N, C-alpha and C positions, 0 to 999 in steps of 0.2 A: 447663384447670381444675385447681386444686389439689385433690388427693385427700384432703380432710379435711372432716368434717361438723361443724366447730366451731360453737358457738352464740354469738350476741352476748351480752354481759354485760347482764342486765336492769338498767335504771335505776330501775324501779319494781317493785312486787310483780306478778308475771305470773300471770294466772289460768290455770286448767286448760284444756286443749284441748277443743273440741267433740268429742264421741265418741258412738258407738252404744251405749256402756255406759250412757248416760242414756236409759233406756227411755222411749219416747214422744216423744223429741226428733226433729227433722227429720233429724239424722244417723242415728238408729236406723231411721227410716222409709226413708232412702236405702239403707242397707246391707241392710236386710231385704227391701225390695221393688224399688227402682229399679235398683240395680246388677245383681241377677240378671236383671231384664227386659232391660237393655242387653246383658248377656252372651248371653242367649238369642237376641236379634236378631242379634248378631254371628255366632253359631254358624250360625243360619239363613241368613245372607247368604253365608257361606263354602260351605255345602252347596248353595245354589241356583246357585252359580257353578261347580259341578263340571264341567259340560259345557265351560265356557270354559277351565278348567284342562286338561282332556283335549285340547281342540283346540290350545291354545297350547303345552303341555309334554308331551303324550302321557301314558302311564301313570304316569310320574314325577310329573306334576302331580296326578293322582288320589290317589296314595299320600301326597303332601305334604298334600293337602286333608284326607284321613282323619286323619292324625297331628295336624294343627292343630286339627281339631274335637275330637279326643280330649283335647288339652291344655287347650282352652278349657272343655270339659265338666268336666274335673278341677278347673279353677280355680273354676268355678261351685259345684261340690260343696264345695270348701274354704271358700268364702265362706259358703255357707248353713249349714255345720256348724261355723263359727267355728274353723277349723284355724289353726295358727300360720303367720305369714308366712314364706315360704321365700326363700333367697338366689336371685338371678338366675344363670342358667347360660349365657346366650347369648354372653358374651364381648364385648359391644359396649362402646364406650369409656366409657359411663356406668355400666356394671354394678358396678364397684368402689365408686363413690360410693353407689349404692343399697344395696349389701351392707354398707358401713360405716355407713350410716344405720340399717339394721336392727340391727347390733351395738350402735349407740349407744342405740336404743330398748330393746333387750334389757337393757343395763347399768342402765337406770333402774328395772327391775322386780325384784321379790323373786325369790330362787332358786326354780326350778321353774316360773315363769311365763314366757310368751312373748308377743311382740307378735301380736295376732290381730284379726280383722275386727270383732268386736263389743266389743273391749276397748281397742283402741289409738285414737290420734287419727284422727278421720274424714278430715281432709285427707290424712294419710299413706296410709290404706287405700284411699281413692278414687283417688289418683294411682297407687298400687301396682297396682290392678286394670288400669288402662289400660296401664301398663308391662308387665304380665304378658300382656295380649292381644298386645302388640307382640312379646314374647318367643315366644309360641306360633307366630307367623308366621316370625320370624327363625330359629327352629330348624328350619324346614321349607322349604329351598330346593326348587324355584325360585320359590315364591310369597311370598318375603320382603317384596316391596314392595306386596303387596295391601293396600288400605285398606278395612277392613271397614265403615267409615262413609261411604265415598264415595257410595254410592247415595242415602243419606239427605241428604247435603249437596247433591248435584246436584238432587234433587227440590225441596229447600227453595229453592234459587236460582230454579228455573223457576216455582214456585208463587208466588214473590214478584215476578214479572216486572212486573205492573202498577204496583206500588208503586215499583219501581226506575225504571220509565219516568217516573213522576210527578216523582221527586226529580231525576233527570238533566235532565229538561226544564226544571224550575224553575231548576236551577243554571246551565245553559247560557244561559238567558234573562237571568239576573242577571249572569252573567260578561261579557256584551256591554257592560254599563253600568258595570262596577266601577271603571274608571279615572276616572269622573266623581264617584265617591262621596265625600262628606265623611266624617269619622270617625264621626259619629253614624249614618250609613247603614251603614258598614262594621260598626260594633258590632251593629246590629240584625240584620244577616245572619249575623254570627259567632254570636250567641246562638241564632239560629234553627237554624243547621246543627249547632251543638253539641247542641241538644236532639234533633234528628233522630238524631244519632249515639248519644245517650244512650238513647233509647227503642228504637232498633234492637237494643239489647242484649237485648230480651225474646225475640228469635228464637233460642232456645237448645235444641238437641236433647238435651243431656245432662239437662236439667231435665224435659223432657217424656217422657223415656224413649225417645226416638227417634220419638215421635208428631209429626205435622206441626204446627208452630206458626209457619209462615211469615207474612210481612207481607202481608196481602191488602187492607188499607184504605189510603186516601190518608194518608201519614204526616204531611202538612202540615196537614190539616184538624183534627187532634185536639190539636195542640200547646198551644193556649190552655187547653183543658179539662184537660190533664194537669199544668199548672203546680202546682196545689195538692198534687200527689202527689210533688213533689220536696222531700224532707224536709230536705236541706241543699243550699243553692244558692249556691255560691261563684263563679258564672259572672262576676259583675262584677269580682271580684278577678283572675280569669284574664285577662279582657279588659284590665284596667289593666296587668298584667304585660306583655302582648303589645304593646299600643299604646305604652307607655313605652319598651320595648326598640326598637321601630321608630323612634320620635322621637329617641332618644338615640344612634342609630348614629353612630359617629365617622367612618366612611368607607364607601364603596361596597364595600370589600373585607371589611368586618366581616360575618361569617357568623352568621346567626341560625338555630339548629337546633331543631327540635321532634321528639320521639320519640313514637311511638304503639305501645304494647304491645297487640297485637291480641287479640281474643277470637274471636267466631264468624265463620265464613265466611258466604257467602250475602248476604242483605239487609244485615246489620250491617256486613260488610266494605265493601259499596258505600257505605254512609253514612260510613264512616271515610275512604274514598278521596275522596269529595266534600269532606269537611272538610279533608283534606290538600291537595287542589287549591285550595280557597279560601284556605288559609293562605299558599300560594305566590303565587297570583294577587294577593292583597291586600298582598303584601310584608310580611306579619307573620312570615314565615319564608322562608329561602333554600333550606333543605334539610329533607326529612322522612325520618326513619329509622323504618321499620316493624320490629316484632319479632314473629315468629310461632313456631309450634311445630315441632320437628324430627322429630316422628312424629305419626300420627293420635292425637287427644287429646280427651277429654271430648266425644266424638261429633262436634260441629260446629266445634271450634276450627280456626283457619286454619293450614295448613301451606304451605310454598313451592309445592307442587303445586296447592293450592287457590287461592293468590294468582295464580299464572301462568294457571291455567285460567280464573279469573274475568276477567282482562284479555283473554284470547283470546275468550271467549264474548261479552264486550261488543263487541269489535271486529267479530266475525262476525254480530252481531245484525241481524235484519231490521227495524231501527228506527234512523232517522238519529241520534237523540240518544244512544242507547246506544252505537252504533258510534263516534260522535264522541268520547265520553268514553273508550272503550276505546283509541282511537288516541292521544289526548292522554296517557293514563296510561302506555301502553307507551313513549311518547316520553320521559316523565319518568324512567322507569327507565333507558332507554338513555343519557340525558344525565347521569345520576347525581344528578338533583335529588331523586329518590326512591331510597332504599337499603333493601334487605330483609336482615334478619338472622334466623337461627334458632338462637341459642345453646342448647346442651343444658340449661342451668340452668332454662329455662322448663318443662321436663318432668322436673324433679326434685321431691321432696316437700317441700323446704325452705321455711321462711318466708323472706320477702325480707330480713329483717334478718340472715340468714346469708350473704347474697350477697358481702359484702366478703371473707369467709374462704373460701367455697366456690367462688366464681367472680369472683375479683378482676379478671380481664380484662373481664368484662361490666360490673362496677361502674364501672371506670375509663372504659369506653366511654360509659356513661350520664351520667357526670360532665361530658361534653362538651356535654350538652344544655342548652338554655335553659328547656325545659319538657317534662315527660314526661306524656302521657296514658296512664293505665292503664284499659283497657276491661274492664268486666264483673265478674262475681261471683267467679270463681276468683282473678283478680288481687287483688280486694279481700280475699278470705280470706287470701291469702298476704301481702298488705301488713300486715294486722292480726294475722297469726299464727293465724287461725281459732280464737280463744280466747273464753272466756266473759267478755268485757269488759262492764262496766257501760255502758249506752247513753250516759251522760254523760261517760265518759272521753274526753279529746280525741283527735282523729285523730293528732296529733303523738306523743302518749304511746303509742298502740297501734302506731305504726310502729317503736318501739324503736330509734331511731337510724338507720333506713333513710332517707337523704336524699341521694341522689347529685346531685339537682338539684331545683328546684321541681317539684312533681308534683300531678296532678289525677286523681282517680278518677271515671270516668263509669260508673255501675253501677246496674242495676235489681236490687232485693233478691230473692235467691233462695236465701239461707242465713240461719240464725238468728244473725246477727252484724250489729251496726250500732253505730258509735261516733259521738261528736261531736254528739249530740242535746241539745236544751235540757232542763232539769229537767222531769220529768213528761211529756215528749213521747212517750216510748216507752210509758208506762203508758196514756196517752190513746189511742194507736193500738191497743194490745192490746185495750182495752175496746170499741173500735168495729169491729175487724177482727182476729180471732184469727190470721189467716194473713198479717199485714202484712209479716213478714220473709221470707216464702218464695214469695209468689205472683207476683212480678214487677210488681205493681201500683204499687209505690213505687220511688223512685229517689233517687240523690244525685249532685250535682256537688260533690265534696269536695276542697278544695285544701290543700296543706301546703307551707310554705317555712320550716321551723323554723330554718334557718341565718340567716334575716333577723330572728329574734326575739330 
């Protein structure tokens, strides 16, 4: 990664970032209430594991646990009292980029001002909190690899078990017949599984402050009733791209690649894996590249450890359909049909339009894709820069030149940003539901391929 936090040159007037400085905004509520709540749960988790650290590492583990708790408690105090953001000191490979980003934010302020929790961009400060949690552990070996969110992620997976059984059973039954499907049947199944993956995004522990919000209901039963809540639905365009690519293949050696930039582990990850399996089985893709986080992030985001753990749990499950899926998916990884990446850029605070400058290697990798799915709210915030865009500004405009390949956001709304709406649509929604942008009740399947326009 190139060590420079350069910003893409705006083609349009770029609005201000969402920030806790706007009192009463969702960003303000998040920094004031939700982030301290998440930090408190992280501190409590470390404390409750003291006995485990003692057994595993002896007294050295107990001392490390105390120091980590001290650092996280200090971080919580800094947050609640709006102290300036501090440089990272753990010496990890991404620390220089973080510190340069801090300097860049500092340079934009008046003399005497500093980037801080309630004054700076919400996207930056929220990402910064999770990076500082990681630093608190990294500075305290031998517990560097401890995931403070692992318990919550594990619990969410198991409490979603019935819903996971339902979709795996449905998928395996459908997969038996898929070779006989006409394109119209393939399309119907694709649209259904894309909606399952879309609504799976509601299971987000960073939004619930770590409270259980697992998938307990049958995810297939509610799809029809949820359709009116999809505010932008470009599913047909995505289908046309995929089916035309399949029909126009010049030879069997032509590789069709789809990338999925993951969001939450647990139920949502399983829906993503089922969609990925369908894309391969239906020959809409030859290879799927998954992109996850390189450290524990936003409570329930998928890391490599979460991804591997999920495949192992599926294989070992005391249910034939779950274990069958787990075995198939492990085999896909071994055969290289599925590939997992966890580039450090995904856990930086940058907007995605910065990627060509900050992580040119990742941008070049994404350019090899025929279609990129970006799952979830944080990815949407980074795609659009987490800014105060008008609702009617086009998705292409808000991307500010970020277009490595055709891309599609599958996102349930959990932050007060949404672009690409029709005139008056946002106002009508606000009149009927004051929390339409933050509740997860609404969603988008939003496509962009500005190179083709």
